[in-house]
N, C-alpha and C positions, 0 to 999 in steps of 0.2 A: 615933374618928379615921379609921377606914376609911370610915365613912359620909360624912365631910366630903370626903375625897379623891374619892369616887365622885360627889358632887354637883358638885365643881369640874370633873371630867372631862366630865360630861354637859353642863355649861354651855359648855365650850369647843367641844364638838361642835356644839351648837346654833348658836353664833356662826359657826362655820366653814360650816355648811350654809346659813346665812342669807345669806352673801355670794354675789354672782352668779358663775357658773362662767366666763363670758367677759365681758370688759369691753365696754361699749357702743361704744368706738372700734373694737375688733376686729370686732364684728358689723357696724358700718357699712362697714368696708372690705370685708368679705366680701360684703355685699349690693351694694356698688357696683362689684365686680370685673367686668370684661368677659369673662364665661365663654364667650360665643359666639365672640369673637375667638380666645380661647385654644384652644377646640376646633377651630376652623378651622385654626389654625397646626399643631396636633398632627396633624390629618387630612391636611393638605398634606404634612407631613413623612413620615408613614407611607405616603401614596400615592407620594411620590417614591422612597422606599426600595423599595416593591413594584415600581414601574416599572423601577427600576434592576436589580433582581433578574430581572425578566421579560426585559429587554433582554439581560442577561448570559446567561440561559438560552437565549434565541433564538440568540444568537451562538455559544454552545457547540454547540447542535443543528445550526446551519448548518455549523460547522467539521466536526463529526462526519459529517454527511451528505455534505459535499464529499469528505472523506477516504474514506468508504465508496465513493462513486462512483469515485474515483481507483483504489482497490484493485480494484474489480470490472473496470474497464477494463484494468488491468494483467493481471489473471487471464485475461480474455478474449483478450488479445493473446498471452499465453503459451500458452494452450490452442490457439490457431490454429497456432502453430509446432509444438506437439506433435502436433496432428492430421495435419499434413503428413507428419511422420516416421512416425506410426503407419500411415497409409495407404500410404506407400512400403514400410514393412516388411511389411504385409499383402500388397501386390502382389508384392513380392520373394519372399515365402514361397510364394505361388501359382505363380509362374514356376519357382522352384527345385523345388517338388514335382513339377511336370511333367517337368523335365529329369532329376531323380533317378529317377523311374519309368521313363523311357526307358533310362537307364543300367543300371538293374536288369534290364530286359528283355534287354539285351545280355548281362549277366552270367549270366542264366539260359539263354542260348542261344536266346532268341526272336528272330525277325527284326526288325531295326532298320535304318533308313536310315544306312548307314555314313558318308555325307557329313555328316550332322548329328551323328554321334556325338561329334566333338570338342567341339561346343557343349554337348552333354548333360553330358559330364564336366566341362567348364569351370564350368558353372553349378551342378553338383552340390556344389561345395565353397564356394559363396558363403555368407556368414553375416552377419546384421545384427541389431542390437538397439537398443532405445529408450534414449536419454539424455534423460529428461524434464526440462523446464525448470521448476524448482521455485523460482526466485528470487522470483517474484511471491507465491507462497504463503508463503515464509519471511518476506517483508516484511509480509504480512498478519498472520502470527502475532506478529511483533514489535510490531505496532500493537494486537493483541488481536483474537481471532476474534469476540468479541462486537460488534465494529464492524459486522459484517453483521447487520442487524436482522431479516432474514427467516430464521426458524429452519430451514425446510426447505432453503433455499439454503446456509446455513452448514453444515448436516450433509452436504449433497451435496458441497460443496467439501472438507470434511475427509475424507470417505470416499474420494474419488478420490485425493487426495494421500497420505493416511496408510494407506489399505488397498489400493486397486487398484494404484497406482503402486509401493507397497512390495512387493506380491505379484509384480508383473511383474519387479521388480528381482531378487527371489529366483529366479524362473523363469529369467531371463537368466543368473544366476550358475551355475545348474545346467547350462544349455545351454553356457555357456562351458567348464565342466569337461568335459562330454561331447565338445565340439569339440576341445579341446586334447589330451585323452587318447586319443581313439579315431578322430577324423577328420583332424585336422591332420597327424599323422605320415604318413598315406597320401597326403595332398595333397603334402607335401614330397617323399615318395619318388618319386612319378610325375609331378607337375605343376609343382612349384616351380622346376624347372630352367630354364624359359622365362620371359621377362617376362610380366606379367599381361595385357598387350595382345595377346599372341600365342596362337594356338590350338595345342593339343598334337597337331599332325599327325604327328609322328615317333614316336608311341607304339607299343609292341608290344601290340596288342590281345589277342593270344592269351595273353600274359603277364598282362595285366589280368584276363582271364576266369578264369584259374586261381587268382588270389589270393583266398582265402576271407576274409582280413582286409579286403580292399577291399570285398568284397560285404557283409560285416557292417557296415562303416563307412557304406556307402551306406544300408543299412536303418536304422541309427541316425539318420543325417542326415534321411532321409525322415520318420521318426516325429517328430523334433525340429521340423522345418519345419511339418509338418502340425498338431501341437499348438500351435506358436507362432502359426500363422495364426489358429487358433480363439481363442486368448487375445487377440490384437490386435483381432480383430473385436468381441469383447466390450468391450474397452477403448475402441475407437473409438465404439461406441454410447453408452458412458457419457460420454465427452468431448463428443459432440454434444448429449446431453441437458443436460449442465451448461452448455454454451454457450447453449443456448436459454433456460435458467432465468436466466442472467445478463442476457441481452438483454431478457427480460421485466421484470426488476428495474430495469434502467437506464431503461426507458421509464416 
C-alpha cells in the first residue's frame, strides 16, 4: 500500500514538472514589451526629481547666502557705531587723565596755572562708558551663528560680543561703583552747585587742597581713567580687526 502511494506521488510530480513554467502568451508579451521606452520614462522621471532637488538646494543656498550677507552688513554697521563711541571714550579718557594730573599737581602743592585750574577740576570728574550696540548680534544669534560659513569670522564675532564686550561691561560696572562711592560725593560737595556749563571760579582752592578725601578721589579717578583708556584701546583694535574680516568676507 505504501509503495502504491509513493508511485502515484512520483507520477504527479513528473506531470507537474513536465508542464511549461510560463505560458507562451506571457513569454510573447514579455519579448514584445518596449523596454527601451520604459527605461527612458523612468530615467526622465528620476532626472526630473534630481533636477527639482538640485534647484531646491540652490534656492536654499541662495537664501542662506543672502541672509548671511545681510547679517554681516548689519554687524558691520553696528560696529561702526560702536567704534565711534569707543574712540570718543578713549579720547575722553586721555583728556581726563591730563586734567586729573594737573589737579593732583595742585593738590600736592606743585605750581599750576591758576587760570586753567577751574578747567582741570571740571574735567577731572567727567566719566563715560560704552553702551555697545548688540542688536545686530542678537539678531544673528536668533538666525543661528552657523549662518556665518567662515569659521574664523564666526569665532571672531562671538569672541567680541560674548567675551570682550562682556568683560568691558563688567569693568564699567566696577568703575561705576568706584565713581558713585568715592568720586561723585566729592563732585557733589564742591562742584555740583553750579550748572554743568559754568566753571567753578568761586571755589575756595585752599579748602580744596586741604581735603584729603578729594585728593584720594582724584587718585582713584586717575587710575580708573588710565586703565579704562588701555581697555578701550584694546577693544578698538579688536573692533577694527573684525570690521576688516567682515569686509573681506563680503567681497
